[in-house]
C-alpha positions as a printed NumPy array, in Angstrom:
array([[-63.618,  83.179,  98.592],
       [-61.481,  80.109,  99.116],
       [-58.401,  80.515,  96.893],
       [-58.321,  76.783,  96.17 ],
       [-61.908,  76.797,  94.895],
       [-61.235,  79.964,  92.921],
       [-58.242,  78.408,  91.151],
       [-60.26 ,  75.254,  90.438],
       [-63.075,  77.277,  88.809],
       [-60.598,  79.394,  86.86 ],
       [-58.868,  76.294,  85.483],
       [-62.167,  74.611,  84.565],
       [-63.3  ,  77.778,  82.804],
       [-60.085,  77.957,  80.817],
       [-60.457,  74.348,  79.713],
       [-64.101,  74.899,  78.729],
       [-63.176,  78.012,  76.757],
       [-60.433,  76.121,  74.923],
       [-62.854,  73.33 ,  73.999],
       [-65.474,  75.76 ,  72.717],
       [-62.843,  77.595,  70.699],
       [-61.601,  74.341,  69.145],
       [-65.093,  73.207,  68.249],
       [-65.932,  76.601,  66.754],
       [-62.841,  76.719,  64.599],
       [-63.727,  78.385,  61.313],
       [-62.921,  76.925,  57.888],
       [-60.456,  79.801,  57.431],
       [-58.548,  78.819,  60.559],
       [-58.583,  75.127,  59.577],
       [-57.278,  76.05 ,  56.115],
       [-54.59 ,  78.214,  57.66 ],
       [-53.479,  75.331,  59.837],
       [-53.413,  72.984,  56.837],
       [-51.351,  75.522,  54.863],
       [-48.943,  75.795,  57.789],
       [-48.597,  72.013,  57.909],
       [-47.986,  71.915,  54.159],
       [-45.212,  74.525,  54.366],
       [-43.658,  72.568,  57.221],
       [-43.672,  69.326,  55.203],
       [-42.271,  70.935,  52.066],
       [-38.947,  71.43 ,  53.813],
       [-36.545,  68.549,  52.981],
       [-35.566,  68.03 ,  56.624],
       [-39.217,  67.407,  57.582],
       [-40.275,  65.06 ,  54.773],
       [-39.568,  61.955,  56.847],
       [-41.691,  63.181,  59.751],
       [-44.658,  60.922,  60.496],
       [-47.118,  63.806,  60.185],
       [-45.798,  64.522,  56.688],
       [-45.934,  60.832,  55.706],
       [-49.55 ,  60.795,  56.813],
       [-50.33 ,  63.969,  54.861],
       [-48.832,  62.507,  51.655],
       [-50.675,  59.248,  52.192],
       [-54.001,  61.066,  52.606],
       [-53.451,  62.936,  49.346],
       [-52.55 ,  59.726,  47.538],
       [-55.637,  57.952,  48.84 ],
       [-57.891,  60.888,  47.881],
       [-56.787,  60.427,  44.296],
       [-58.237,  56.913,  44.289],
       [-61.726,  58.379,  44.621],
       [-62.608,  56.093,  47.529],
       [-63.506,  58.199,  50.601],
       [-62.998,  55.145,  52.843],
       [-59.34 ,  55.126,  51.887],
       [-58.438,  58.58 ,  53.177],
       [-59.543,  58.317,  56.741],
       [-57.389,  57.208,  59.641],
       [-58.921,  53.746,  59.348],
       [-56.315,  51.283,  58.236],
       [-53.334,  53.59 ,  58.825],
       [-50.537,  52.529,  61.19 ],
       [-50.23 ,  53.88 ,  64.68 ],
       [-47.292,  56.155,  63.882],
       [-49.442,  58.328,  61.606],
       [-50.168,  60.561,  64.575],
       [-50.188,  64.255,  63.789],
       [-48.876,  65.226,  67.2  ],
       [-46.112,  62.662,  67.457],
       [-43.53 ,  64.832,  65.702],
       [-44.395,  67.972,  67.626],
       [-42.251,  68.895,  70.638],
       [-43.565,  67.229,  73.778],
       [-43.358,  68.567,  77.287],
       [-40.839,  66.537,  79.309],
       [-43.347,  65.871,  82.045],
       [-45.735,  64.259,  79.531],
       [-43.189,  62.285,  77.521],
       [-43.596,  59.052,  79.459],
       [-47.383,  59.336,  79.387],
       [-47.319,  59.855,  75.595],
       [-45.595,  56.498,  75.184],
       [-48.557,  54.768,  76.765],
       [-51.033,  56.078,  74.197],
       [-52.363,  53.419,  71.822],
       [-55.289,  53.36 ,  69.39 ],
       [-58.461,  51.985,  70.879],
       [-58.714,  48.248,  70.336],
       [-61.871,  46.61 ,  69.041],
       [-63.073,  43.261,  70.311],
       [-61.41 ,  41.47 ,  67.428],
       [-58.366,  43.726,  67.204],
       [-57.254,  43.496,  70.833],
       [-55.481,  40.286,  69.998],
       [-52.563,  40.816,  72.322],
       [-54.838,  40.736,  75.393],
       [-56.632,  37.378,  75.468],
       [-59.421,  37.084,  77.975],
       [-58.449,  34.767,  80.773],
       [-62.011,  33.537,  81.147],
       [-62.488,  32.752,  77.432],
       [-62.672,  29.179,  76.247],
       [-61.667,  28.074,  72.774],
       [-65.239,  27.966,  71.551],
       [-66.079,  31.473,  72.771],
       [-63.03 ,  33.575,  71.974],
       [-62.156,  35.155,  68.647],
       [-59.848,  33.194,  66.385],
       [-57.532,  36.201,  65.96 ],
       [-57.112,  36.454,  69.729],
       [-56.122,  32.808,  69.85 ],
       [-53.711,  33.252,  66.945],
       [-52.039,  36.298,  68.517],
       [-51.566,  34.441,  71.794],
       [-49.936,  31.476,  70.063],
       [-47.557,  33.36 ,  67.711],
       [-43.95 ,  32.593,  68.627],
       [-41.71 ,  34.05 ,  65.892],
       [-41.65 ,  37.511,  67.482],
       [-37.982,  37.34 ,  68.473],
       [-37.059,  36.712,  64.811],
       [-38.625,  39.919,  63.509],
       [-36.11 ,  42.551,  64.648],
       [-34.638,  43.25 ,  61.219],
       [-34.734,  46.255,  58.905],
       [-36.081,  44.135,  56.013],
       [-38.988,  43.056,  58.22 ],
       [-39.725,  46.65 ,  59.223],
       [-39.924,  47.671,  55.562],
       [-42.535,  45.003,  54.838],
       [-44.319,  45.843,  58.093],
       [-44.648,  49.453,  56.969],
       [-46.05 ,  48.387,  53.603],
       [-48.647,  46.144,  55.22 ],
       [-49.518,  48.862,  57.727],
       [-50.158,  51.309,  54.892],
       [-52.336,  48.706,  53.152],
       [-54.32 ,  47.505,  56.153],
       [-57.434,  47.284,  53.978],
       [-55.646,  44.576,  51.942],
       [-54.934,  42.542,  55.076],
       [-58.539,  42.973,  56.198],
       [-59.794,  41.601,  52.858],
       [-57.427,  38.621,  52.919],
       [-58.367,  37.934,  56.549],
       [-62.005,  37.768,  55.511],
       [-61.117,  35.205,  52.843],
       [-58.997,  33.27 ,  55.349],
       [-61.955,  32.907,  57.71 ],
       [-63.118,  29.745,  55.917],
       [-59.844,  27.873,  56.281],
       [-57.601,  29.231,  59.036],
       [-59.245,  27.398,  61.962],
       [-58.628,  24.046,  60.278],
       [-54.992,  25.014,  59.661],
       [-54.478,  26.214,  63.232],
       [-55.94 ,  23.027,  64.662],
       [-53.617,  20.915,  62.522],
       [-50.582,  22.963,  63.508],
       [-51.455,  22.581,  67.171],
       [-51.992,  18.815,  66.903],
       [-48.571,  18.472,  65.265],
       [-46.804,  20.746,  67.749],
       [-45.84 ,  23.143,  64.961],
       [-45.726,  26.973,  65.319],
       [-49.061,  28.73 ,  64.904],
       [-47.168,  31.375,  62.906],
       [-47.32 ,  29.041,  59.886],
       [-51.065,  29.735,  59.631],
       [-50.004,  33.105,  58.177],
       [-48.001,  31.501,  55.365],
       [-50.985,  31.338,  52.941],
       [-51.24 ,  35.134,  53.317],
       [-47.867,  35.324,  51.562],
       [-48.329,  32.367,  49.241],
       [-51.832,  32.804,  47.862],
       [-53.56 ,  35.627,  49.766],
       [-55.689,  32.769,  51.149],
       [-57.263,  32.186,  47.733],
       [-57.519,  28.427,  47.003],
       [-57.905,  29.253,  43.295],
       [-54.675,  31.29 ,  43.194],
       [-52.486,  30.35 ,  40.222],
       [-49.01 ,  31.697,  39.465],
       [-46.963,  32.065,  36.292],
       [-44.839,  29.156,  37.56 ],
       [-47.988,  26.969,  37.605],
       [-48.18 ,  26.962,  41.41 ],
       [-51.733,  26.406,  42.608],
       [-53.866,  26.421,  45.747],
       [-53.619,  27.916,  49.236],
       [-50.087,  26.542,  49.645],
       [-48.981,  27.189,  46.04 ],
       [-47.605,  23.766,  45.13 ],
       [-45.949,  23.553,  41.733],
       [-46.633,  20.303,  39.797],
       [-43.261,  18.7  ,  40.554],
       [-43.439,  19.39 ,  44.301],
       [-47.058,  18.228,  44.371],
       [-45.996,  14.944,  42.812],
       [-43.152,  14.66 ,  45.345],
       [-45.513,  15.052,  48.312],
       [-48.162,  12.75 ,  46.814],
       [-50.84 ,  15.217,  45.73 ],
       [-52.988,  13.747,  42.964],
       [-53.678,  15.797,  39.823],
       [-55.975,  14.543,  37.092],
       [-58.753,  15.636,  34.766],
       [-61.338,  15.508,  37.548],
       [-59.4  ,  16.682,  40.568],
       [-56.365,  18.739,  41.631],
       [-55.179,  17.943,  45.149],
       [-53.125,  21.145,  45.221],
       [-56.368,  23.09 ,  45.637],
       [-58.024,  20.668,  48.066],
       [-58.157,  22.415,  51.444],
       [-57.662,  19.26 ,  53.544],
       [-55.278,  17.319,  51.316],
       [-53.055,  20.275,  50.404],
       [-52.878,  21.537,  53.993],
       [-51.834,  18.134,  55.292],
       [-49.229,  17.831,  52.53 ],
       [-47.892,  21.358,  53.167],
       [-47.495,  20.781,  56.901],
       [-45.788,  17.42 ,  56.273],
       [-43.435,  19.115,  53.836],
       [-42.675,  22.014,  56.203],
       [-42.031,  19.562,  59.037],
       [-39.604,  17.563,  56.881],
       [-37.786,  20.709,  55.783],
       [-37.52 ,  21.897,  59.372],
       [-35.851,  18.64 ,  60.412],
       [-33.497,  18.941,  57.461],
       [-32.429,  22.418,  58.602],
       [-32.043,  21.464,  62.271],
       [-35.156,  23.27 ,  63.5  ],
       [-34.306,  26.644,  61.929],
       [-37.679,  28.008,  60.809],
       [-36.248,  30.869,  58.737],
       [-34.216,  28.432,  56.654],
       [-37.3  ,  26.197,  56.494],
       [-39.418,  29.013,  55.069],
       [-36.666,  29.937,  52.62 ],
       [-36.496,  26.307,  51.453],
       [-40.289,  26.159,  51.068],
       [-40.042,  29.113,  48.707],
       [-36.808,  28.473,  46.824],
       [-36.288,  24.746,  47.329],
       [-34.081,  22.918,  49.8  ],
       [-31.339,  22.505,  47.2  ],
       [-31.054,  26.254,  46.637],
       [-30.774,  26.95 ,  50.369],
       [-28.239,  24.148,  50.878],
       [-26.141,  25.497,  48.02 ],
       [-26.089,  28.967,  49.65 ],
       [-25.185,  27.456,  53.04 ],
       [-22.305,  25.435,  51.549],
       [-21.006,  28.521,  49.746],
       [-20.902,  30.515,  53.001],
       [-19.341,  27.603,  54.869],
       [-16.466,  27.444,  52.388],
       [-15.878,  31.18 ,  52.874],
       [-16.076,  30.935,  56.653],
       [-19.198,  33.11 ,  56.734],
       [-22.309,  32.694,  58.936],
       [-24.986,  30.372,  57.576],
       [-28.126,  31.903,  59.094],
       [-30.871,  33.105,  56.737],
       [-29.864,  36.767,  56.896],
       [-26.274,  35.955,  55.882],
       [-27.099,  33.823,  52.83 ],
       [-27.107,  34.953,  49.221],
       [-30.537,  33.731,  48.092],
       [-32.847,  34.616,  45.193],
       [-34.372,  38.086,  45.541],
       [-37.875,  36.612,  45.789],
       [-36.822,  34.476,  48.768],
       [-35.025,  37.37 ,  50.454],
       [-38.363,  39.248,  50.37 ],
       [-40.515,  36.206,  51.121],
       [-39.3  ,  35.522,  54.66 ],
       [-39.478,  39.187,  55.809],
       [-43.061,  39.343,  54.486],
       [-43.967,  36.399,  56.689],
       [-42.247,  37.869,  59.754],
       [-43.892,  41.257,  59.196],
       [-47.277,  39.547,  59.314],
       [-46.309,  37.91 ,  62.611],
       [-45.62 ,  41.358,  64.11 ],
       [-48.879,  42.778,  62.822],
       [-51.147,  39.906,  63.836],
       [-49.506,  39.771,  67.25 ],
       [-51.055,  43.176,  67.962],
       [-53.325,  44.293,  65.084],
       [-54.806,  47.115,  67.148],
       [-51.466,  48.916,  67.058],
       [-51.808,  49.131,  63.285],
       [-55.472,  50.187,  63.264],
       [-56.182,  46.866,  61.561],
       [-59.821,  45.854,  61.961],
       [-60.172,  42.125,  61.439],
       [-63.428,  40.352,  60.555],
       [-65.161,  38.595,  63.395],
       [-64.201,  34.909,  63.187],
       [-65.24 ,  32.528,  65.958],
       [-62.598,  30.119,  67.195],
       [-64.56 ,  27.085,  66.022],
       [-64.715,  24.852,  62.968],
       [-66.11 ,  26.459,  59.842],
       [-66.755,  23.245,  57.939],
       [-67.255,  19.521,  58.395],
       [-66.077,  16.803,  56.008],
       [-69.076,  14.695,  54.95 ],
       [-68.534,  11.29 ,  53.368],
       [-70.622,  11.029,  50.189],
       [-69.531,   7.475,  49.342],
       [-70.017,   8.056,  45.613],
       [-69.74 ,  10.682,  42.912],
       [-72.199,  13.517,  43.266],
       [-73.284,  16.415,  41.1  ],
       [-71.993,  19.558,  42.853],
       [-74.998,  21.667,  41.908],
       [-77.213,  18.998,  43.473],
       [-74.979,  18.884,  46.566],
       [-75.231,  22.648,  46.984],
       [-79.016,  22.411,  46.823],
       [-79.045,  19.656,  49.443],
       [-76.815,  21.762,  51.717],
       [-78.895,  24.905,  51.074],
       [-75.831,  26.929,  50.106],
       [-74.764,  28.515,  46.837],
       [-72.69 ,  26.578,  44.331],
       [-70.08 ,  29.316,  44.659],
       [-69.743,  28.685,  48.404],
       [-69.551,  24.925,  47.835],
       [-66.696,  25.388,  45.373],
       [-64.825,  27.711,  47.739],
       [-64.869,  24.939,  50.331],
       [-64.165,  22.218,  47.75 ],
       [-61.875,  23.919,  45.221],
       [-60.047,  20.717,  44.322],
       [-62.749,  19.509,  41.946],
       [-62.211,  20.567,  38.332],
       [-65.615,  19.519,  37.014],
       [-69.301,  19.822,  37.762],
       [-69.212,  16.527,  39.637],
       [-66.844,  14.976,  42.19 ],
       [-64.144,  12.644,  40.907],
       [-65.198,   9.029,  40.147],
       [-62.224,   7.655,  42.099],
       [-62.59 ,  10.083,  44.992],
       [-62.082,  11.739,  47.303],
       [-65.686,  10.919,  48.101],
       [-66.222,  13.698,  50.614],
       [-67.437,  17.256,  50.601],
       [-66.67 ,  20.063,  53.004],
       [-69.978,  21.525,  54.185],
       [-70.486,  24.534,  56.507],
       [-70.798,  23.161,  60.042],
       [-74.26 ,  24.589,  60.624],
       [-75.557,  22.975,  57.421],
       [-73.824,  19.603,  57.733],
       [-76.435,  17.718,  59.771],
       [-79.304,  18.565,  57.427],
       [-77.076,  17.829,  54.412],
       [-76.295,  14.322,  55.694],
       [-79.986,  13.618,  56.265],
       [-81.027,  14.792,  52.793],
       [-78.1  ,  13.035,  51.086],
       [-79.055,   9.716,  52.661],
       [-82.398,   9.909,  50.867],
       [-80.803,  10.299,  47.413],
       [-79.912,   6.929,  45.816],
       [-76.404,   6.679,  44.353],
       [-77.831,   6.306,  40.822],
       [-79.519,   9.722,  41.149],
       [-76.489,  11.627,  42.414],
       [-74.953,  12.009,  38.961],
       [-77.37 ,  12.714,  36.138],
       [-76.876,  11.857,  32.528],
       [-78.034,  13.063,  29.155],
       [-78.521,  11.012,  26.019],
       [-76.74 ,  12.057,  22.841],
       [-77.525,  10.65 ,  19.409],
       [-74.451,  10.42 ,  17.205],
       [-74.704,  12.301,  13.909],
       [-72.791,  11.781,  10.68 ],
       [-69.285,  13.225,  11.01 ],
       [-69.208,  13.029,  14.828],
       [-66.178,  11.667,  16.658],
       [-65.434,  11.057,  20.337],
       [-63.001,  13.956,  20.657],
       [-65.505,  16.474,  19.275],
       [-68.374,  15.139,  21.406],
       [-66.175,  15.152,  24.517],
       [-65.098,  18.766,  23.924],
       [-68.659,  19.912,  23.253],
       [-69.952,  18.369,  26.488],
       [-66.907,  19.206,  28.653],
       [-65.96 ,  15.616,  29.46 ],
       [-62.842,  13.649,  28.601],
       [-62.693,  10.875,  26.012],
       [-61.867,   8.264,  28.664],
       [-65.09 ,   9.117,  30.51 ],
       [-67.129,   8.679,  27.328],
       [-65.491,   5.323,  26.647],
       [-66.032,   4.083,  30.206],
       [-69.584,   5.403,  30.455],
       [-70.606,   3.698,  27.229],
       [-68.365,   0.594,  27.41 ],
       [-66.691,   1.45 ,  24.103],
       [-63.775,  -0.73 ,  23.019],
       [-62.918,   1.52 ,  20.071],
       [-63.433,   5.118,  19.   ],
       [-65.468,   4.306,  15.889],
       [-69.012,   5.66 ,  16.137],
       [-72.092,   5.017,  14.014],
       [-74.723,   7.582,  13.042],
       [-77.813,   7.046,  15.206],
       [-75.817,   5.462,  18.039],
       [-76.871,   6.75 ,  21.506],
       [-74.249,   7.79 ,  24.055],
       [-74.738,   8.489,  27.75 ],
       [-72.983,  11.687,  28.848],
       [-72.714,  12.988,  32.437],
       [-74.712,  16.187,  32.871],
       [-75.485,  18.615,  35.669],
       [-79.16 ,  17.791,  35.155],
       [-80.331,  21.376,  35.302],
       [-80.803,  22.081,  31.63 ],
       [-77.449,  23.855,  31.413],
       [-74.087,  22.755,  30.159],
       [-72.19 ,  21.1  ,  33.025],
       [-70.155,  24.102,  34.132],
       [-72.543,  26.842,  33.133],
       [-73.796,  28.804,  36.074],
       [-71.041,  27.629,  38.389],
       [-68.978,  30.666,  39.38 ],
       [-66.031,  28.883,  40.926],
       [-64.236,  31.666,  42.708],
       [-63.274,  33.449,  39.519],
       [-60.984,  36.449,  39.706],
       [-62.429,  39.901,  39.225],
       [-59.78 ,  40.421,  36.564],
       [-60.84 ,  37.425,  34.49 ],
       [-61.437,  37.999,  30.791],
       [-62.784,  36.046,  27.875],
       [-62.927,  36.42 ,  24.113],
       [-66.173,  38.207,  23.339],
       [-67.684,  39.211,  20.042],
       [-69.452,  42.55 ,  19.772],
       [-71.759,  43.273,  16.84 ],
       [-71.647,  46.962,  16.031],
       [-75.041,  48.633,  16.316],
       [-76.179,  51.833,  14.641],
       [-74.666,  54.811,  16.465],
       [-71.893,  52.766,  18.121],
       [-68.444,  54.288,  18.43 ],
       [-65.238,  52.556,  19.461],
       [-65.164,  54.795,  22.538],
       [-68.692,  53.699,  23.54 ],
       [-67.81 ,  50.034,  23.064],
       [-64.598,  50.435,  25.069],
       [-66.555,  51.967,  27.965],
       [-69.122,  49.187,  27.841],
       [-66.515,  46.455,  28.234],
       [-64.13 ,  48.375,  30.481],
       [-61.233,  48.341,  28.002],
       [-59.238,  50.954,  26.082],
       [-59.982,  52.12 ,  22.552],
       [-56.376,  51.357,  21.594],
       [-56.879,  47.776,  22.727],
       [-59.968,  47.364,  20.525],
       [-57.999,  48.776,  17.586],
       [-55.117,  46.362,  18.225],
       [-57.349,  43.325,  18.718],
       [-59.157,  44.016,  15.458],
       [-56.2  ,  45.444,  13.477],
       [-57.964,  48.791,  13.034],
       [-56.3  ,  52.119,  12.352],
       [-56.676,  54.743,  15.064],
       [-59.058,  56.733,  12.824],
       [-60.924,  53.714,  11.435],
       [-64.674,  53.926,  10.871],
       [-66.85 ,  51.056,  12.08 ],
       [-70.168,  50.13 ,  10.466],
       [-73.375,  48.557,  11.782],
       [-73.249,  44.76 ,  11.674],
       [-69.458,  44.657,  11.842],
       [-68.166,  42.104,  14.361],
       [-65.393,  43.142,  16.742],
       [-63.286,  40.924,  18.985],
       [-63.232,  42.12 ,  22.608],
       [-61.163,  40.662,  25.398],
       [-63.276,  41.837,  28.29 ],
       [-64.481,  40.729,  31.668],
       [-66.284,  37.433,  31.494],
       [-69.846,  37.181,  32.792],
       [-70.429,  35.673,  36.22 ],
       [-71.215,  32.309,  34.68 ],
       [-68.696,  30.327,  32.741],
       [-68.592,  27.068,  30.84 ],
       [-64.842,  27.326,  30.505],
       [-63.702,  26.542,  34.03 ],
       [-61.783,  28.728,  36.456],
       [-60.046,  31.607,  34.705],
       [-57.145,  33.443,  36.294],
       [-55.24 ,  36.471,  35.056],
       [-51.563,  35.555,  35.229],
       [-48.635,  37.931,  34.836],
       [-45.851,  36.029,  33.088],
       [-42.247,  37.147,  32.59 ],
       [-40.57 ,  35.703,  29.508],
       [-37.583,  33.466,  30.252],
       [-34.589,  32.509,  28.146],
       [-35.657,  30.096,  25.411],
       [-39.356,  30.982,  25.649],
       [-41.493,  31.334,  22.546],
       [-45.189,  31.986,  22.037],
       [-45.597,  28.349,  21.048],
       [-43.895,  27.09 ,  24.203],
       [-45.885,  29.399,  26.495],
       [-49.151,  28.494,  24.769],
       [-48.381,  24.798,  25.223],
       [-47.434,  25.239,  28.881],
       [-50.69 ,  26.983,  29.784],
       [-52.958,  25.224,  27.256],
       [-53.61 ,  28.452,  25.334],
       [-53.76 ,  29.496,  21.69 ],
       [-50.869,  31.484,  20.246],
       [-53.177,  34.018,  18.612],
       [-54.974,  34.597,  21.922],
       [-51.703,  35.432,  23.688],
       [-50.83 ,  37.773,  20.825],
       [-54.22 ,  39.533,  21.017],
       [-54.109,  39.906,  24.818],
       [-50.711,  41.554,  24.598],
       [-51.124,  43.462,  21.3  ],
       [-48.158,  41.702,  19.682],
       [-47.683,  39.797,  16.432],
       [-47.618,  36.012,  16.406],
       [-44.244,  36.157,  14.661],
       [-42.78 ,  38.64 ,  17.137],
       [-39.58 ,  37.703,  18.963],
       [-39.957,  37.604,  22.738],
       [-37.34 ,  39.228,  24.949],
       [-36.261,  37.647,  28.269],
       [-37.882,  39.669,  31.063],
       [-40.744,  40.853,  28.831],
       [-44.084,  40.923,  30.69 ],
       [-47.082,  39.108,  29.227],
       [-50.671,  38.926,  30.401],
       [-52.282,  35.491,  30.177],
       [-55.827,  34.365,  30.962],
       [-55.439,  30.787,  32.131],
       [-58.116,  28.192,  32.816],
       [-56.477,  26.531,  35.795],
       [-58.563,  23.384,  35.387],
       [-57.106,  22.806,  31.918],
       [-53.56 ,  24.193,  32.251],
       [-50.707,  21.739,  31.837],
       [-50.435,  19.797,  35.102]])
């Protein structure tokens, strides 16, 4: 027998035997291997090994009860069981070449030369155009990168939300000659949620606070908040970033820091270092802690989206083409009616047009709606057939004894000025029997009822539960997803209190999908020096007793600086 052939067969047989043995591994052997790994990782000198990090992460994710969270999906590339094991010298260089398999949307670092803009994936385009890579080689960036890598499912969810808006932002950045990296800024600012609202009253994708919004010319009124308008706020944000970048001589890290903390704060830090003869780059400045974390977060995202496949990040499929078209309506229009004309849900219409506070577009504009591209042509055709007088519907209200304009306005979710203008009233005095015209959604519901405008899953409202026979506080708590101690606190009940049928209990629970109250956001607020319940209630247009009930505190209780409060804020009614 030819020795060469013999050796070939012998080697093939050995490989086949090894494969069969591996596949036939018994549960006992697998358990033994797991136990061996556990003993290895229990030693202090091995705790930082990647295999051990992975093992701890798997255990943590198992505790969440979500099987999807304890697979390799979403974990970074360095969670490789074999990486920390001794490698043969001859294979060391080959091991460096190993990378997780890239999906069509994840292989962002390898754009297809034959692809055109309209055919490639948006994430591939973004990865190709990112330019901040040379700024990311810092320990602070690596720390944020690791966090994002361990929470890849979070980035995947935000990327899905971003799909509606990011093409428009990228196109605007390109037309202005600005870095494509800035398209990732809403990831840090708002998690690409146009309804995001912070304790500092920042709102929208770009998180403008009221004073900055006023500075950049964003309109805010009863009908409309330009901070949440996708087109208006994006244009204002890019103008603002461009101005800041010129102010800081083209340094984008200082620009980002100024966007977060304010140009004055960054200038003050620069001047302080200059006087001490110290460097004035971002990394050398003494800035607020939030800002020192803010810029590394942004740079970590640049590293990840430059090559998402290396982090096992699976991004949603997003074509590199426009998601929406701006359609000129010319006049006010009922948003429920507009959604019907576009053949989309009211929820989707509001996600594309989050700037409108009410059930109808603003009387003074903007007179345009963003409509999904594929629906825009049919929408224009149907809209043209609807006369202007039929685009906003009205209801007739007969004034009763004791009525006043303020009460009628509150009941019908309009402002007093609208009632005056709609009915040509020169004074607020009303007569019993007088008929008023009031704007209405025209669908038999109160104007906002049925319009789920991107409400947070954590939203809550004041509910009233009538105790039924057999009810227990524990049963009621489970029904509303709250704790028994919370029900006791909200209703001033002792821990061993007995409830009786017919008794009414106050519950702060999750609101139903429909709401006549506007857009509710759960806001975490940290008490500042000089704050009081009255001041906080006034700032967010809330009631003092509601804040007290949400946080199980007394209305007379003294607030401590740094104390955390939970607020449920209607962002369409909060103090502008």
